[in-house]
GUFIVO-563145 format. One record per atom (N, C-alpha, C): atom name; residue in three letters; x negated, z, y negated. Coordinates in steps of 0.02 Angstrom, whole numbers, plus 50000, padded with zeros to 5 digits. Atoms other than C-alpha are relative to their C-alpha. Example, Ala and Ser with C-alpha at 12.3 -4.5 7.8 and 13.67 -1.06 7.14 Angstrom:
GUFIVO-563145
NODE  atom  res     px     pz     py
NODE     N  ALA  49955  50000  50059
NODE    CA  ALA  49385  50390  50225
NODE     C  ALA  49955  50000  49940
NODE     N  SER  50042  49997  50059
NODE    CA  SER  49316  50357  50053
NODE     C  SER  50039  50037  49945
***
This chain:
GUFIVO-563145
NODE  atom  res     px     pz     py
NODE     N  MET  49985  49954  50040
NODE    CA  MET  46302  55503  46688
NODE     C  MET  50037  50064  50040
NODE     N  HIS  49978  49937  49959
NODE    CA  HIS  46345  55687  46757
NODE     C  HIS  50080  49989  49995
NODE     N  PRO  49917  49996  50004
NODE    CA  PRO  46541  55701  46807
NODE     C  PRO  50031  50047  49956
NODE     N  VAL  49978  49951  50044
NODE    CA  VAL  46561  55847  46707
NODE     C  VAL  50001  49980  49924
NODE     N  LEU  50009  50037  50056
NODE    CA  LEU  46499  55760  46549
NODE     C  LEU  50066  49924  49988
NODE     N  ILE  49944  50045  50012
NODE    CA  ILE  46619  55619  46592
NODE     C  ILE  50060  50024  49994
NODE     N  ALA  49945  49969  49997
NODE    CA  ALA  46756  55731  46614
NODE     C  ALA  50019  50020  49923
NODE     N  VAL  49995  49972  50068
NODE    CA  VAL  46728  55804  46446
NODE     C  VAL  50012  49960  49947
NODE     N  ILE  49992  50062  50047
NODE    CA  ILE  46717  55639  46352
NODE     C  ILE  50059  49966  50013
NODE     N  ALA  49936  50037  49992
NODE    CA  ALA  46867  55569  46441
NODE     C  ALA  50059  50044  49977
NODE     N  ILE  49950  49952  50021
NODE    CA  ILE  46969  55729  46396
NODE     C  ILE  50011  49995  49924
NODE     N  THR  49995  49995  50073
NODE    CA  THR  46922  55721  46222
NODE     C  THR  50028  49939  49974
NODE     N  VAL  49970  50064  50027
NODE    CA  VAL  46965  55532  46200
NODE     C  VAL  50070  49993  50019
NODE     N  ILE  49928  50013  49988
NODE    CA  ILE  47132  55547  46289
NODE     C  ILE  50043  50054  49942
NODE     N  ILE  49964  49965  50041
NODE    CA  ILE  47184  55694  46179
NODE     C  ILE  49999  49985  49926
NODE     N  SER  50017  50039  50057
NODE    CA  SER  47106  55605  46021
NODE     C  SER  50057  49952  49989
NODE     N  LEU  49952  50056  50002
NODE    CA  LEU  47214  55449  46058
NODE     C  LEU  50075  50031  49994
NODE     N  ALA  49941  49972  50014
NODE    CA  ALA  47364  55561  46069
NODE     C  ALA  50009  50028  49942
NODE     N  GLY  50005  49970  50070
NODE    CA  GLY  47323  55638  45905
NODE     C  GLY  50005  49938  49947
NODE     N  PHE  49984  50061  50039
NODE    CA  PHE  47308  55453  45836
NODE     C  PHE  50060  49975  49995
NODE     N  GLN  49924  50029  49986
NODE    CA  GLN  47479  55399  45906
NODE     C  GLN  50067  50040  49972
NODE     N  ASN  49940  49957  50013
NODE    CA  ASN  47579  55551  45871
NODE     C  ASN  49985  50055  49963
NODE     N  ALA  50012  49958  50049
NODE    CA  ALA  47569  55642  45717
NODE     C  ALA  50024  50078  50008
NODE     N  GLU  49986  49943  49987
NODE    CA  GLU  47659  55791  45783
NODE     C  GLU  49956  50034  50043
NODE     N  VAL  50066  49970  49956
NODE    CA  VAL  47523  55825  45914
NODE     C  VAL  49955  50019  49948
NODE     N  PHE  50055  49986  50050
NODE    CA  PHE  47390  55808  45773
NODE     C  PHE  50017  50061  49962
NODE     N  GLU  49990  49938  50047
NODE    CA  GLU  47475  55935  45663
NODE     C  GLU  50017  50062  50034
NODE     N  LYS  49980  49941  49959
NODE    CA  LYS  47521  56055  45808
NODE     C  LYS  49937  50034  50018
NODE     N  TYR  50056  49978  49977
NODE    CA  TYR  47347  56067  45861
NODE     C  TYR  49938  50003  49968
NODE     N  LYS  50056  50003  50037
NODE    CA  LYS  47234  56044  45728
NODE     C  LYS  49974  50061  49975
NODE     N  PHE  50011  49939  50026
NODE    CA  PHE  47136  56181  45642
NODE     C  PHE  50028  50006  49930
NODE     N  ASN  49967  49983  50058
NODE    CA  ASN  47231  56259  45505
NODE     C  ASN  50006  50072  49989
NODE     N  VAL  49992  49939  50032
NODE    CA  VAL  47214  56415  45404
NODE     C  VAL  50054  50050  50012
NODE     N  SER  49951  49953  49993
NODE    CA  SER  47382  56484  45391
NODE     C  SER  50028  50000  50067
NODE     N  ALA  49972  49993  49928
NODE    CA  ALA  47440  56433  45563
NODE     C  ALA  49965  50045  50040
NODE     N  ILE  50054  49951  49969
NODE    CA  ILE  47294  56534  45626
NODE     C  ILE  50011  50067  49983
NODE     N  LYS  50005  49949  50019
NODE    CA  LYS  47293  56673  45524
NODE     C  LYS  50069  50030  49984
NODE     N  TYR  49946  49977  50013
NODE    CA  TYR  47478  56700  45491
NODE     C  TYR  50045  49995  50061
NODE     N  LYS  49955  50010  49955
NODE    CA  LYS  47566  56628  45632
NODE     C  LYS  49959  50011  50076
NODE     N  LYS  50032  49984  49925
NODE    CA  LYS  47437  56680  45771
NODE     C  LYS  49996  49950  50053
NODE     N  GLU  50008  50048  49950
NODE    CA  GLU  47413  56515  45843
NODE     C  GLU  49927  49985  50015
NODE     N  TYR  50069  49986  49994
NODE    CA  TYR  47250  56549  45898
NODE     C  TYR  49980  49927  50050
NODE     N  ILE  50011  50063  49951
NODE    CA  ILE  47254  56394  46031
NODE     C  ILE  49961  49946  49946
NODE     N  ARG  50026  50053  50045
NODE    CA  ARG  47193  56293  45870
NODE     C  ARG  49941  50008  50003
NODE     N  LEU  50070  49999  50011
NODE    CA  LEU  47030  56367  45873
NODE     C  LEU  49959  49960  50047
NODE     N  LEU  50044  50038  49950
NODE    CA  LEU  46988  56272  46036
NODE     C  LEU  50040  49923  49997
NODE     N  SER  49970  50067  49988
NODE    CA  SER  47121  56124  46033
NODE     C  SER  49975  49950  49944
NODE     N  ALA  50020  50038  50059
NODE    CA  ALA  47049  56061  45859
NODE     C  ALA  49944  49972  50021
NODE     N  GLY  50055  50025  49980
NODE    CA  GLY  46886  56027  45951
NODE     C  GLY  50027  49943  50042
NODE     N  PHE  49980  50047  49958
NODE    CA  PHE  46972  55890  46055
NODE     C  PHE  50042  49944  49956
NODE     N  LEU  49963  50054  50038
NODE    CA  LEU  47055  55792  45905
NODE     C  LEU  49950  49974  49946
NODE     N  HIS  50045  50033  50046
NODE    CA  HIS  46975  55671  45788
NODE     C  HIS  50032  49964  49941
NODE     N  ALA  49969  50027  50052
NODE    CA  ALA  47009  55599  45620
NODE     C  ALA  50015  49927  50010
NODE     N  ASP  50008  50080  49977
NODE    CA  ASP  46970  55403  45681
NODE     C  ASP  49949  49984  50047
NODE     N  TRP  50053  50034  49946
NODE    CA  TRP  46870  55298  45791
NODE     C  TRP  49938  50016  49988
NODE     N  GLY  50075  49990  50020
NODE    CA  GLY  46718  55317  45692
NODE     C  GLY  49983  50074  50017
NODE     N  HIS  50019  49923  49995
NODE    CA  HIS  46728  55516  45695
NODE     C  HIS  49997  50005  50080
NODE     N  LEU  49998  49990  49942
NODE    CA  LEU  46763  55511  45874
NODE     C  LEU  49936  49971  50039
NODE     N  PHE  50052  50039  49975
NODE    CA  PHE  46627  55384  45918
NODE     C  PHE  49926  50039  49989
NODE     N  PHE  50053  49969  50037
NODE    CA  PHE  46503  55475  45816
NODE     C  PHE  49979  50064  50045
NODE     N  ASN  50015  49941  49953
NODE    CA  ASN  46526  55649  45917
NODE     C  ASN  49986  49981  50070
NODE     N  MET  50003  50028  49938
NODE    CA  MET  46548  55564  46076
NODE     C  MET  49923  49971  50023
NODE     N  PHE  50060  50029  49985
NODE    CA  PHE  46385  55463  46071
NODE     C  PHE  49945  50049  49998
NODE     N  THR  50060  49947  49999
NODE    CA  THR  46282  55627  46014
NODE     C  THR  50016  50030  50075
NODE     N  LEU  49984  49966  49941
NODE    CA  LEU  46371  55715  46155
NODE     C  LEU  49969  49965  50069
NODE     N  TYR  50012  50045  49943
NODE    CA  TYR  46326  55567  46283
NODE     C  TYR  49919  50006  50008
NODE     N  PHE  50064  50011  50007
NODE    CA  PHE  46140  55571  46226
NODE     C  PHE  49968  50076  50024
NODE     N  PHE  50037  49915  49986
NODE    CA  PHE  46104  55770  46226
NODE     C  PHE  50052  50043  50057
NODE     N  GLY  49965  49952  49943
NODE    CA  GLY  46234  55829  46358
NODE     C  GLY  49967  49998  50063
NODE     N  PRO  50039  49997  49938
NODE    CA  PRO  46129  55780  46502
NODE     C  PRO  49935  50041  49999
NODE     N  ILE  50061  49953  50008
NODE    CA  ILE  45977  55882  46438
NODE     C  ILE  50022  50071  50001
NODE     N  VAL  49974  49945  49991
NODE    CA  VAL  46085  56034  46426
NODE     C  VAL  50022  50008  50058
NODE     N  LEU  49978  49991  49939
NODE    CA  LEU  46152  56006  46594
NODE     C  LEU  49952  50017  50038
NODE     N  GLU  50056  49983  49959
NODE    CA  GLU  45974  55998  46667
NODE     C  GLU  49979  50059  49981
NODE     N  ALA  50039  49934  50023
NODE    CA  ALA  45911  56150  46565
NODE     C  ALA  50037  50062  50012
NODE     N  PHE  49971  49933  49997
NODE    CA  PHE  46055  56266  46587
NODE     C  PHE  50060  49992  50048
NODE     N  ASP  49951  50011  49939
NODE    CA  ASP  46171  56188  46734
NODE     C  ASP  50065  49994  49974
NODE     N  ILE  49943  50009  50020
NODE    CA  ILE  46351  56157  46726
NODE     C  ILE  50039  50054  49951
NODE     N  ILE  49964  49946  50035
NODE    CA  ILE  46413  56335  46679
NODE     C  ILE  49968  50013  49928
NODE     N  GLY  50023  49998  50067
NODE    CA  GLY  46290  56343  46533
NODE     C  GLY  50024  49942  49956
NODE     N  PHE  49981  50053  50037
NODE    CA  PHE  46346  56173  46480
NODE     C  PHE  50083  50012  49962
NODE     N  ILE  49932  50006  50017
NODE    CA  ILE  46532  56218  46472
NODE     C  ILE  49998  50064  49955
NODE     N  LEU  50004  49945  50053
NODE    CA  LEU  46490  56395  46389
NODE     C  LEU  49979  49984  49939
NODE     N  ILE  50020  50023  50062
NODE    CA  ILE  46390  56310  46254
NODE     C  ILE  50044  49965  49965
NODE     N  TYR  49961  50051  50033
NODE    CA  TYR  46504  56168  46218
NODE     C  TYR  50075  50033  49987
NODE     N  LEU  49949  49967  50014
NODE    CA  LEU  46668  56278  46221
NODE     C  LEU  49993  50057  49947
NODE     N  GLY  50019  49950  50040
NODE    CA  GLY  46592  56412  46145
NODE     C  GLY  49972  49997  49929
NODE     N  SER  50010  50032  50058
NODE    CA  SER  46528  56313  46009
NODE     C  SER  50041  49987  49967
NODE     N  ILE  49936  50007  50028
NODE    CA  ILE  46690  56247  45963
NODE     C  ILE  50042  50056  49975
NODE     N  ILE  49959  49942  50008
NODE    CA  ILE  46771  56418  45966
NODE     C  ILE  49960  50031  49931
NODE     N  LEU  50037  49962  50043
NODE    CA  LEU  46628  56503  45860
NODE     C  LEU  49996  49959  49940
NODE     N  GLY  50000  50042  50050
NODE    CA  GLY  46627  56347  45746
NODE     C  GLY  50061  50008  49940
NODE     N  ASN  49926  49992  50028
NODE    CA  ASN  46811  56367  45710
NODE     C  ASN  50006  50066  49954
NODE     N  LEU  49992  49921  50039
NODE    CA  LEU  46792  56563  45679
NODE     C  LEU  49970  50003  49939
NODE     N  PHE  50027  49997  50057
NODE    CA  PHE  46669  56529  45556
NODE     C  PHE  50031  49957  49934
NODE     N  SER  49959  50044  50049
NODE    CA  SER  46768  56396  45464
NODE     C  SER  50055  50045  49978
NODE     N  LEU  49946  49967  50019
NODE    CA  LEU  46913  56521  45471
NODE     C  LEU  49976  50062  49941
NODE     N  TYR  50026  49942  50048
NODE    CA  TYR  46802  56659  45378
NODE     C  TYR  49988  49965  49942
NODE     N  LEU  50022  50042  50060
NODE    CA  LEU  46738  56523  45260
NODE     C  LEU  50062  49989  49959
NODE     N  TYR  49931  50021  50042
NODE    CA  TYR  46913  56470  45203
NODE     C  TYR  50055  50037  50019
NODE     N  GLN  49959  49957  49974
NODE    CA  GLN  47018  56620  45249
NODE     C  GLN  50045  50017  49933
NODE     N  LYS  49950  49999  50049
NODE    CA  LYS  47092  56623  45078
NODE     C  LYS  50035  49936  49964
NODE     N  GLN  49963  50061  49996
NODE    CA  GLN  47141  56440  45080
NODE     C  GLN  50033  49973  50046
NODE     N  GLY  49963  50013  49947
NODE    CA  GLY  47273  56427  45182
NODE     C  GLY  50023  49924  50022
NODE     N  TRP  49995  50082  49988
NODE    CA  TRP  47294  56237  45168
NODE     C  TRP  49955  49963  50047
NODE     N  TYR  50051  50032  49970
NODE    CA  TYR  47131  56208  45251
NODE     C  TYR  50013  49988  50063
NODE     N  SER  49985  50016  49942
NODE    CA  SER  47147  56110  45396
NODE     C  SER  49922  49952  50024
NODE     N  ALA  50060  50034  49971
NODE    CA  ALA  47001  56018  45513
NODE     C  ALA  50008  49985  50070
NODE     N  ILE  50008  50006  49920
NODE    CA  ILE  46970  55936  45679
NODE     C  ILE  49944  49969  50009
NODE     N  GLY  50063  50024  49979
NODE    CA  GLY  46840  55877  45777
NODE     C  GLY  49961  50036  50049
NODE     N  ALA  50046  49964  49953
NODE    CA  ALA  46704  55920  45924
NODE     C  ALA  49945  50011  49967
NODE     N  SER  50066  49996  50036
NODE    CA  SER  46572  55934  45793
NODE     C  SER  49968  50068  50017
NODE     N  GLY  50034  49940  49978
NODE    CA  GLY  46553  56117  45836
NODE     C  GLY  49973  50002  50060
NODE     N  GLY  50030  50001  49937
NODE    CA  GLY  46532  56101  46012
NODE     C  GLY  49943  49945  50017
NODE     N  VAL  50054  50040  50005
NODE    CA  VAL  46421  55941  45991
NODE     C  VAL  49952  50033  49957
NODE     N  SER  50063  49962  50021
NODE    CA  SER  46313  56045  45870
NODE     C  SER  49972  50048  50047
NODE     N  GLY  50020  49945  49955
NODE    CA  GLY  46292  56183  45993
NODE     C  GLY  49963  49964  50052
NODE     N  ILE  50034  50036  49930
NODE    CA  ILE  46248  56051  46138
NODE     C  ILE  49928  49976  49957
NODE     N  LEU  50059  50039  50028
NODE    CA  LEU  46121  55962  46008
NODE     C  LEU  49946  50056  49985
NODE     N  PHE  50044  49941  50019
NODE    CA  PHE  46038  56134  45957
NODE     C  PHE  49966  50024  50060
NODE     N  ALA  50024  49973  49940
NODE    CA  ALA  46030  56192  46128
NODE     C  ALA  49941  49953  50037
NODE     N  ALA  50033  50061  49968
NODE    CA  ALA  45962  56024  46200
NODE     C  ALA  49921  49999  49952
NODE     N  ILE  50063  50006  50039
NODE    CA  ILE  45825  56019  46055
NODE     C  ILE  49957  50061  49998
NODE     N  ALA  50035  49936  49994
NODE    CA  ALA  45774  56206  46077
NODE     C  ALA  49943  49984  50052
NODE     N  VAL  50048  50007  49936
NODE    CA  VAL  45696  56157  46244
NODE     C  VAL  49961  49933  50002
NODE     N  TYR  50035  50056  50016
NODE    CA  TYR  45652  55971  46209
NODE     C  TYR  49999  49969  49939
NODE     N  PRO  49994  50037  50074
NODE    CA  PRO  45625  55937  46032
NODE     C  PRO  49973  49939  49989
NODE     N  MET  50044  50067  50015
NODE    CA  MET  45508  55785  46051
NODE     C  MET  50038  49943  50052
NODE     N  ILE  49965  50053  49953
NODE    CA  ILE  45633  55684  46172
NODE     C  ILE  50018  49950  49947
NODE     N  GLY  49987  50066  50038
NODE    CA  GLY  45652  55506  46107
NODE     C  GLY  50074  49983  49993
NODE     N  ILE  49926  50020  50012
NODE    CA  ILE  45831  55457  46036
NODE     C  ILE  50006  49920  49981
NODE     N  GLY  49999  50063  50028
NODE    CA  GLY  45873  55276  46028
NODE     C  GLY  50070  49995  49961
NODE     N  ILE  49936  50014  50050
NODE    CA  ILE  45993  55226  45884
NODE     C  ILE  50006  49931  49988
NODE     N  LEU  49994  50064  50002
NODE    CA  LEU  46085  55078  45865
NODE     C  LEU  49967  49959  49934
NODE     N  PHE  50020  50053  50045
NODE    CA  PHE  46000  54932  45764
NODE     C  PHE  49931  50040  49970
NODE     N  ILE  50068  49967  50014
NODE    CA  ILE  45841  55046  45756
NODE     C  ILE  49943  49985  50059
NODE     N  PRO  50027  50017  49941
NODE    CA  PRO  45709  54975  45868
NODE     C  PRO  49955  50054  50031
NODE     N  ILE  50054  49953  49978
NODE    CA  ILE  45587  55135  45878
NODE     C  ILE  50049  50058  50006
NODE     N  PRO  49959  49942  49997
NODE    CA  PRO  45672  55287  45955
NODE     C  PRO  49974  50054  49948
NODE     N  ILE  50027  49940  50038
NODE    CA  ILE  45661  55435  45852
NODE     C  ILE  50012  50064  50034
NODE     N  LYS  49990  49935  49963
NODE    CA  LYS  45625  55612  45901
NODE     C  LYS  50059  50032  49993
NODE     N  GLY  49937  49955  49995
NODE    CA  GLY  45764  55738  45943
NODE     C  GLY  50006  50050  49946
NODE     N  TYR  49997  49960  50057
NODE    CA  TYR  45720  55852  45807
NODE     C  TYR  50017  49970  49939
NODE     N  VAL  50004  50048  50064
NODE    CA  VAL  45714  55717  45678
NODE     C  VAL  50085  49979  50000
NODE     N  PHE  49931  50018  50001
NODE    CA  PHE  45892  55654  45740
NODE     C  PHE  50040  50061  49977
NODE     N  GLY  49958  49944  50019
NODE    CA  GLY  45957  55840  45720
NODE     C  GLY  49988  50002  49934
NODE     N  LEU  50021  50002  50080
NODE    CA  LEU  45879  55842  45541
NODE     C  LEU  50056  49957  49965
NODE     N  LEU  49956  50054  50030
NODE    CA  LEU  45982  55688  45498
NODE     C  LEU  50083  50026  50018
NODE     N  TYR  49947  49992  49994
NODE    CA  TYR  46137  55740  45589
NODE     C  TYR  50031  50061  49960
NODE     N  PHE  49982  49947  50041
NODE    CA  PHE  46149  55910  45495
NODE     C  PHE  49982  49996  49924
NODE     N  SER  50006  50013  50071
NODE    CA  SER  46093  55848  45334
NODE     C  SER  50060  49970  49981
NODE     N  TYR  49954  50036  50014
NODE    CA  TYR  46243  55729  45345
NODE     C  TYR  50074  50050  49990
NODE     N  SER  49939  49948  50001
NODE    CA  SER  46365  55869  45395
NODE     C  SER  49999  50069  49939
NODE     N  VAL  49998  49957  50054
NODE    CA  VAL  46304  55985  45264
NODE     C  VAL  50022  49972  49933
NODE     N  TYR  49970  50035  50064
NODE    CA  TYR  46322  55857  45134
NODE     C  TYR  50064  49980  49985
NODE     N  MET  49927  50018  50002
NODE    CA  MET  46492  55802  45181
NODE     C  MET  50047  50072  49985
NODE     N  MET  49970  49939  50013
NODE    CA  MET  46543  55998  45182
NODE     C  MET  50004  50014  49933
NODE     N  LEU  50004  49970  50072
NODE    CA  LEU  46481  56025  45004
NODE     C  LEU  50023  49954  49954
NODE     N  ASN  49969  50047  50031
NODE    CA  ASN  46546  55864  44955
NODE     C  ASN  50059  49972  50024
NODE     N  PRO  49945  50021  49974
NODE    CA  PRO  46712  55856  45014
NODE     C  PRO  50035  49938  49984
NODE     N  LYS  49980  50060  50015
NODE    CA  LYS  46799  55694  45014
NODE     C  LYS  50095  50003  50004
NODE     N  PRO  49927  49980  49986
NODE    CA  PRO  47003  55679  44994
NODE     C  PRO  50019  49966  50059
NODE     N  HIS  49972  50016  49943
NODE    CA  HIS  47093  55673  45150
NODE     C  HIS  49948  50013  50062
NODE     N  ASP  50047  49994  49952
NODE    CA  ASP  46929  55723  45249
NODE     C  ASP  50029  50051  50035
NODE     N  ASN  49985  49951  49962
NODE    CA  ASN  46992  55820  45395
NODE     C  ASN  49951  50026  50039
NODE     N  ILE  50056  49991  49946
NODE    CA  ILE  46823  55833  45488
NODE     C  ILE  49980  50076  49980
NODE     N  GLY  50009  49925  49996
NODE    CA  GLY  46781  56015  45519
NODE     C  GLY  49919  49998  49991
NODE     N  HIS  50078  49998  50028
NODE    CA  HIS  46595  56000  45428
NODE     C  HIS  49984  50070  50018
NODE     N  ALA  50017  49939  49997
NODE    CA  ALA  46591  56191  45420
NODE     C  ALA  49988  50031  50068
NODE     N  ALA  50007  49974  49934
NODE    CA  ALA  46603  56213  45609
NODE     C  ALA  49936  49985  50028
NODE     N  HIS  50069  50011  49984
NODE    CA  HIS  46437  56129  45630
NODE     C  HIS  49961  50065  50008
NODE     N  LEU  50047  49945  49996
NODE    CA  LEU  46351  56280  45581
NODE     C  LEU  50012  50057  50037
NODE     N  GLY  49977  49954  49949
NODE    CA  GLY  46443  56403  45687
NODE     C  GLY  49990  49970  50067
NODE     N  GLY  50024  50022  49944
NODE    CA  GLY  46423  56288  45829
NODE     C  GLY  49920  49992  50024
NODE     N  ALA  50080  50003  50005
NODE    CA  ALA  46235  56261  45799
NODE     C  ALA  49972  50074  50017
NODE     N  ALA  50032  49938  49987
NODE    CA  ALA  46208  56450  45790
NODE     C  ALA  50030  50013  50085
NODE     N  PHE  49988  49968  49938
NODE    CA  PHE  46304  56481  45956
NODE     C  PHE  49952  49947  50056
NODE     N  GLY  50043  50034  49958
NODE    CA  GLY  46199  56338  46045
NODE     C  GLY  49923  50032  49998
NODE     N  LEU  50075  49968  50011
NODE    CA  LEU  46021  56411  45967
NODE     C  LEU  50003  50063  50040
NODE     N  VAL  50007  49936  49975
NODE    CA  VAL  46066  56591  46024
NODE     C  VAL  49999  49991  50079
NODE     N  TYR  49977  50005  49926
NODE    CA  TYR  46127  56536  46191
NODE     C  TYR  49920  49974  50036
NODE     N  ALA  50065  50023  49992
NODE    CA  ALA  45944  56441  46206
NODE     C  ALA  49946  50052  50005
NODE     N  VAL  50047  49941  50013
NODE    CA  VAL  45851  56581  46145
NODE     C  VAL  50000  50060  50055
NODE     N  VAL  49995  49950  49975
NODE    CA  VAL  45924  56698  46249
NODE     C  VAL  49993  49986  50083
NODE     N  VAL  50002  50038  49932
NODE    CA  VAL  45928  56602  46419
NODE     C  VAL  49918  49978  50013
NODE     N  GLU  50062  50044  50014
NODE    CA  GLU  45755  56519  46377
NODE     C  GLU  49955  50020  49958
NODE     N  PRO  50029  49977  50055
NODE    CA  PRO  45668  56633  46261
NODE     C  PRO  49922  49967  49993
NODE     N  GLU  50080  50027  50022
NODE    CA  GLU  45489  56565  46288
NODE     C  GLU  50001  49934  49987
NODE     N  VAL  50001  50061  50018
NODE    CA  VAL  45537  56388  46294
NODE     C  VAL  50013  49986  49917
NODE     N  ALA  49968  50010  50068
NODE    CA  ALA  45636  56401  46130
NODE     C  ALA  49948  50019  49936
NODE     N  PHE  50045  49968  50044
NODE    CA  PHE  45503  56511  46039
NODE     C  PHE  49938  49946  50000
NODE     N  SER  50064  50046  50007
NODE    CA  SER  45366  56384  46074
NODE     C  SER  50022  49943  49972
NODE     N  ASN  49980  50070  50038
NODE    CA  ASN  45472  56248  45989
NODE     C  ASN  50027  50014  49925
NODE     N  ILE  49968  49969  50055
NODE    CA  ILE  45510  56367  45842
NODE     C  ILE  49976  49943  49922
NODE     N  TYR  50012  50051  50061
NODE    CA  TYR  45423  56234  45718
NODE     C  TYR  50051  49946  49996
NODE     N  PHE  49969  50049  49995
NODE    CA  PHE  45525  56098  45772
NODE     C  PHE  50076  50026  49980
NODE     N  LEU  49929  49957  50011
NODE    CA  LEU  45696  56214  45758
NODE     C  LEU  50004  50007  49928
NODE     N  GLY  50001  49987  50066
NODE    CA  GLY  45642  56261  45590
NODE     C  GLY  50010  49941  49960
NODE     N  VAL  49999  50061  50038
NODE    CA  VAL  45624  56085  45520
NODE     C  VAL  50080  49970  50003
NODE     N  MET  49927  50039  49983
NODE    CA  MET  45802  56036  45608
NODE     C  MET  50051  50055  49953
NODE     N  SER  49963  49942  50050
NODE    CA  SER  45870  56205  45509
NODE     C  SER  50010  49997  49939
NODE     N  LEU  50000  49998  50068
NODE    CA  LEU  45826  56165  45347
NODE     C  LEU  50069  49982  49957
NODE     N  PRO  49945  50009  50033
NODE    CA  PRO  45997  56082  45298
NODE     C  PRO  50044  50059  50014
NODE     N  LEU  49971  49946  49994
NODE    CA  LEU  46076  56232  45373
NODE     C  LEU  49993  50067  49958
NODE     N  LEU  50021  49947  50054
NODE    CA  LEU  45978  56352  45269
NODE     C  LEU  50023  49992  49940
NODE     N  TYR  49976  50008  50081
NODE    CA  TYR  46017  56263  45115
NODE     C  TYR  50086  50012  49991
NODE     N  MET  49939  49999  50002
NODE    CA  MET  46188  56259  45162
NODE     C  MET  50028  50088  50007
NODE     N  ALA  49996  49927  50013
NODE    CA  ALA  46189  56461  45192
NODE     C  ALA  49992  50024  49933
NODE     N  TYR  50012  49960  50073
NODE    CA  TYR  46114  56484  45018
NODE     C  TYR  50057  49976  49955
NODE     N  GLN  49938  50016  50048
NODE    CA  GLN  46260  56379  44938
NODE     C  GLN  50062  50034  50006
NODE     N  VAL  49942  49962  49991
NODE    CA  VAL  46384  56468  45033
NODE     C  VAL  49997  50077  49981
NODE     N  PHE  50008  49938  50010
NODE    CA  PHE  46320  56640  45030
NODE     C  PHE  49973  50035  49933
NODE     N  VAL  50029  49971  50075
NODE    CA  VAL  46225  56652  44866
NODE     C  VAL  50032  49975  49955
NODE     N  LYS  49970  50045  50051
NODE    CA  LYS  46287  56514  44764
NODE     C  LYS  50082  50008  49986
NODE     N  LYS  49923  49980  49994
NODE    CA  LYS  46464  56558  44828
NODE     C  LYS  50029  49926  49986
NODE     N  ARG  49996  50065  50013
NODE    CA  ARG  46490  56364  44815
NODE     C  ARG  50079  49982  50034
NODE     N  ILE  49938  50019  49958
NODE    CA  ILE  46633  56374  44957
NODE     C  ILE  50030  50058  50021
NODE     N  GLY  49975  49931  49972
NODE    CA  GLY  46745  56504  45022
NODE     C  GLY  50047  50029  49943
***
């Protein structure tokens, strides 16, 4: 595994553990609309991407990053990987801030925005890569994994659960950053895979319809 990927996962695990064990750290660095909008605590736009709700949330994000990170490192090098990951976290949280700007109580955490950006950038260039999932004997195609990942994210965002601090809304902003980066840097490759990107984007299009047309959230 690439040293940069190991470092990102290790840092995320360490900071997440600190959040698990110290409520003050968790509260100080999680995404919160009021804190960002009125107290100007902009560090939360980035720091929230290194906190998680529980072990399952942390594992799911790091598991996805573990599989798709090497693809992005190969396709876009170290600088590209870092730009996509951190840029997707920030843009994902900015989208959340826009979406919930009138709901000062709204809080969220998780690397979902960054992971979504990595996922979309990776599948933009290698949509047919096989991904092995636990307990499933046959690898599934990368774009199918992306479809399932975003379907889950959109469902959880549109059907929020009590005490669910996961930043599902950040998935869309992060995915958009990763996709745009891939298209700008590797336009011919990305557009040659437009069909697979379109299939994977279906949940995001549904989400956009619910948010901007139906005004279901925000």
